FIDRENTOR-273736 format. One record per residue (C-alpha): residue in one letter; x, y, z. Coordinates in nm, 2 decimals. Example, Ala and Ser with C-alpha at 12.3 -4.5 7.8 and 13.67 -1.06 7.14 Angstrom:
(rec 'A'; (1.23; -0.45; 0.78))
(rec 'S'; (1.37; -0.11; 0.71))
//
This chain:
(rec 'X'; (3.99; 0.39; -3.72))
(rec 'X'; (3.67; 0.20; -3.76))
(rec 'X'; (3.84; -0.06; -3.44))
(rec 'X'; (3.93; 0.23; -3.27))
(rec 'X'; (3.57; 0.42; -3.25))
(rec 'X'; (3.43; 0.07; -3.19))
(rec 'X'; (3.66; 0.02; -2.89))
(rec 'X'; (3.59; 0.39; -2.77))
(rec 'X'; (3.26; 0.30; -2.81))
(rec 'X'; (3.26; -0.04; -2.57))
(rec 'X'; (3.47; 0.10; -2.32))
(rec 'X'; (3.28; 0.43; -2.26))
(rec 'X'; (2.92; 0.25; -2.23))
(rec 'X'; (3.07; 0.05; -2.00))
(rec 'X'; (3.26; 0.33; -1.82))
(rec 'X'; (2.93; 0.50; -1.81))
(rec 'X'; (2.76; 0.15; -1.69))
(rec 'X'; (2.97; 0.16; -1.48))
(rec 'X'; (2.85; 0.48; -1.28))
(rec 'X'; (2.50; 0.43; -1.31))
(rec 'X'; (2.56; 0.17; -1.14))
(rec 'X'; (2.74; 0.22; -0.86))
(rec 'X'; (2.53; 0.45; -0.62))
(rec 'X'; (2.28; 0.16; -0.68))
(rec 'X'; (2.57; -0.10; -0.55))
(rec 'X'; (2.61; 0.13; -0.25))
(rec 'X'; (2.27; 0.20; -0.18))
(rec 'X'; (2.21; -0.19; -0.19))
(rec 'X'; (2.49; -0.24; 0.10))
(rec 'X'; (2.40; -0.47; 0.41))
(rec 'X'; (2.40; -0.24; 0.70))
(rec 'X'; (2.61; -0.38; 1.00))
(rec 'X'; (2.46; -0.38; 1.31))
(rec 'X'; (2.60; -0.58; 1.62))
(rec 'X'; (2.76; -0.77; 1.30))
(rec 'X'; (2.46; -0.88; 1.19))
(rec 'X'; (2.40; -0.75; 0.81))
(rec 'X'; (2.09; -0.66; 0.74))
(rec 'X'; (2.03; -0.59; 0.36))
(rec 'X'; (1.86; -0.23; 0.34))
(rec 'X'; (1.64; -0.41; 0.07))
(rec 'X'; (1.40; -0.72; 0.14))
(rec 'X'; (1.11; -0.82; -0.10))
(rec 'X'; (0.76; -0.94; 0.11))
(rec 'X'; (0.47; -1.09; -0.06))
(rec 'X'; (0.56; -0.97; -0.33))
(rec 'X'; (0.59; -0.61; -0.19))
(rec 'X'; (0.99; -0.40; -0.20))
(rec 'X'; (1.08; -0.29; 0.13))
(rec 'X'; (1.31; -0.05; 0.28))
(rec 'X'; (1.50; -0.07; 0.61))
(rec 'X'; (1.34; 0.23; 0.81))
(rec 'X'; (1.56; 0.14; 1.08))
(rec 'X'; (1.74; -0.06; 1.31))
(rec 'X'; (1.95; -0.10; 1.62))
(rec 'X'; (2.01; -0.28; 1.97))
(rec 'X'; (1.80; -0.45; 2.24))
(rec 'X'; (2.01; -0.43; 2.54))
(rec 'X'; (1.92; -0.52; 2.91))
(rec 'X'; (2.13; -0.32; 3.12))
(rec 'X'; (2.52; -0.38; 2.96))
(rec 'X'; (2.33; -0.67; 2.80))
(rec 'X'; (2.31; -0.69; 2.41))
(rec 'X'; (2.03; -0.90; 2.37))
(rec 'X'; (1.96; -0.90; 1.99))
(rec 'X'; (2.00; -0.68; 1.67))
(rec 'X'; (1.63; -0.55; 1.54))
(rec 'X'; (1.51; -0.39; 1.14))
(rec 'X'; (1.18; -0.21; 1.09))
(rec 'X'; (1.15; -0.30; 0.68))
(rec 'X'; (0.82; -0.10; 0.57))
(rec 'X'; (0.70; 0.07; 0.24))
(rec 'X'; (0.81; 0.38; 0.28))
(rec 'X'; (1.00; 0.58; 0.55))
(rec 'X'; (0.80; 0.71; 0.87))
(rec 'X'; (0.95; 0.89; 1.18))
(rec 'X'; (0.69; 0.88; 1.38))
(rec 'X'; (0.54; 0.51; 1.57))
(rec 'X'; (0.15; 0.67; 1.42))
(rec 'X'; (0.34; 0.67; 1.08))
(rec 'X'; (0.48; 0.30; 1.11))
(rec 'X'; (0.09; 0.17; 1.28))
(rec 'X'; (-0.10; 0.34; 1.01))
(rec 'X'; (0.13; 0.24; 0.72))
(rec 'X'; (-0.05; 0.03; 0.49))
(rec 'X'; (0.11; -0.32; 0.29))
(rec 'X'; (0.35; -0.57; 0.41))
(rec 'X'; (0.57; -0.46; 0.65))
(rec 'X'; (0.85; -0.64; 0.80))
(rec 'X'; (0.99; -0.65; 1.18))
(rec 'X'; (1.34; -0.91; 1.22))
(rec 'X'; (1.50; -0.96; 1.51))
(rec 'X'; (1.85; -1.18; 1.52))
(rec 'X'; (1.96; -1.31; 1.84))
(rec 'X'; (2.32; -1.20; 1.98))
(rec 'X'; (2.30; -1.37; 2.31))
(rec 'X'; (2.15; -1.70; 2.39))
(rec 'X'; (1.77; -1.67; 2.58))
(rec 'X'; (1.48; -1.93; 2.71))
(rec 'X'; (1.27; -1.85; 2.42))
(rec 'X'; (0.95; -1.89; 2.69))
(rec 'X'; (1.08; -1.61; 2.84))
(rec 'X'; (1.09; -1.43; 2.59))
(rec 'X'; (0.73; -1.48; 2.48))
(rec 'X'; (0.69; -1.35; 2.81))
(rec 'X'; (0.83; -1.07; 2.75))
(rec 'X'; (0.66; -1.01; 2.43))
(rec 'X'; (0.37; -1.07; 2.60))
(rec 'X'; (0.39; -0.80; 2.87))
(rec 'X'; (0.55; -0.55; 2.64))
(rec 'X'; (0.17; -0.55; 2.44))
(rec 'X'; (-0.01; -0.59; 2.75))
(rec 'X'; (0.26; -0.25; 2.87))
(rec 'X'; (0.13; -0.02; 2.56))
(rec 'X'; (-0.23; -0.09; 2.50))
(rec 'X'; (-0.59; -0.06; 2.69))
(rec 'X'; (-0.67; -0.36; 2.89))
(rec 'X'; (-1.04; -0.38; 2.70))
(rec 'X'; (-0.78; -0.38; 2.33))
(rec 'X'; (-0.54; -0.61; 2.45))
(rec 'X'; (-0.85; -0.86; 2.61))
(rec 'X'; (-0.97; -0.97; 2.25))
(rec 'X'; (-0.54; -1.04; 2.17))
(rec 'X'; (-0.59; -1.29; 2.43))
(rec 'X'; (-0.63; -1.57; 2.22))
(rec 'X'; (-0.38; -1.49; 2.01))
(rec 'X'; (-0.10; -1.38; 2.25))
(rec 'X'; (-0.17; -1.69; 2.43))
(rec 'X'; (-0.01; -1.88; 2.10))
(rec 'X'; (0.21; -1.69; 1.99))
(rec 'X'; (0.40; -1.73; 2.37))
(rec 'X'; (0.33; -2.14; 2.30))
(rec 'X'; (0.51; -2.09; 2.01))
(rec 'X'; (0.80; -1.99; 2.16))
(rec 'X'; (0.74; -2.21; 2.47))
(rec 'X'; (0.79; -2.47; 2.16))
(rec 'X'; (1.15; -2.37; 2.03))
(rec 'X'; (1.31; -2.38; 2.42))
(rec 'X'; (1.62; -2.14; 2.34))
(rec 'X'; (1.69; -1.96; 2.10))
(rec 'X'; (2.12; -1.87; 2.04))
(rec 'X'; (2.31; -1.61; 1.94))
(rec 'X'; (2.25; -1.64; 1.56))
(rec 'X'; (1.95; -1.70; 1.54))
(rec 'X'; (1.66; -1.46; 1.32))
(rec 'X'; (1.32; -1.46; 1.39))
(rec 'X'; (1.06; -1.24; 1.13))
(rec 'X'; (0.75; -1.08; 1.20))
(rec 'X'; (0.55; -1.04; 0.92))
(rec 'X'; (0.27; -0.82; 0.83))
(rec 'X'; (0.08; -0.92; 0.49))
(rec 'X'; (-0.27; -0.77; 0.41))
(rec 'X'; (-0.51; -1.05; 0.34))
(rec 'X'; (-0.35; -1.30; 0.55))
(rec 'X'; (-0.23; -1.17; 0.82))
(rec 'X'; (0.05; -1.18; 1.13))
(rec 'X'; (0.32; -1.42; 0.98))
(rec 'X'; (0.60; -1.54; 1.21))
(rec 'X'; (0.83; -1.75; 1.11))
(rec 'X'; (1.12; -1.87; 1.35))
(rec 'X'; (1.45; -1.95; 1.18))
(rec 'X'; (1.35; -2.02; 0.85))
(rec 'X'; (1.02; -2.23; 0.99))
(rec 'X'; (0.66; -2.03; 0.94))
(rec 'X'; (0.53; -2.09; 1.24))
(rec 'X'; (0.12; -2.23; 1.23))
(rec 'X'; (-0.13; -2.00; 1.11))
(rec 'X'; (-0.13; -1.64; 1.06))
(rec 'X'; (-0.25; -1.40; 1.31))
(rec 'X'; (-0.52; -1.30; 1.10))
(rec 'X'; (-0.67; -1.00; 1.38))
(rec 'X'; (-0.56; -0.68; 1.24))
(rec 'X'; (-0.45; -0.55; 1.52))
(rec 'X'; (-0.20; -0.78; 1.61))
(rec 'X'; (0.05; -0.66; 1.45))
(rec 'X'; (0.08; -0.34; 1.53))
(rec 'X'; (0.05; -0.46; 1.89))
(rec 'X'; (0.38; -0.61; 1.89))
(rec 'X'; (0.51; -0.28; 1.69))
(rec 'X'; (0.41; -0.14; 2.03))
(rec 'X'; (0.66; -0.33; 2.23))
(rec 'X'; (0.94; -0.12; 2.05))
(rec 'X'; (0.71; 0.18; 1.98))
(rec 'X'; (0.49; 0.21; 2.25))
(rec 'X'; (0.44; 0.47; 2.51))
(rec 'X'; (0.67; 0.24; 2.76))
(rec 'X'; (0.88; 0.09; 2.49))
(rec 'X'; (1.17; -0.21; 2.55))
(rec 'X'; (1.40; 0.03; 2.47))
(rec 'X'; (1.41; 0.39; 2.37))
(rec 'X'; (1.70; 0.40; 2.23))
(rec 'X'; (1.61; 0.10; 2.01))
(rec 'X'; (1.25; 0.32; 1.97))
(rec 'X'; (1.46; 0.58; 1.82))
(rec 'X'; (1.68; 0.39; 1.63))
(rec 'X'; (1.38; 0.15; 1.48))
(rec 'X'; (1.27; 0.49; 1.35))
(rec 'X'; (1.54; 0.63; 1.20))
(rec 'X'; (1.62; 0.91; 1.45))
(rec 'X'; (1.99; 0.97; 1.50))
(rec 'X'; (2.13; 1.13; 1.83))
(rec 'X'; (2.24; 1.45; 1.72))
//
């Protein structure tokens, strides 16, 4: 009798634990975007971040890369993303081979197109250094990933293929200038902009 009661208690506890864990496991499931698996939660500078949105950058009909935006809390507008406090991350995984110097130029142009001239001028040293970092890599191939992290008190940290590239970009506006490439008034891809903001097409 005692054995049956003990066994039942163990089974009951196991069932309860499973029931409690299932929603957590379901929430932690990676998201598949264009064959690239993105975790729905990451940790940057010791802070947990949530996947705000993710999508694919297209050029004409060609898939160029998958992008994912991570924030401390969900944001549905560019203004909310740019005003967010705490660490933030943009992750990009290439879906095709590309000349990395050309990608650096496109990023620089995207920053310039989405900023006032005076504000962009102040960031030119950082923009030139970023362009050089991409040029040094010569080529990015399908599957290569790079991260753009904003870490308060440190700056913008660029990590390409798992390696941190040089010193952080300390200008506070540099990270937001990069974010405007995808979230500004002239985004690289309007559909990707909506995807990063978690806006679903009706």
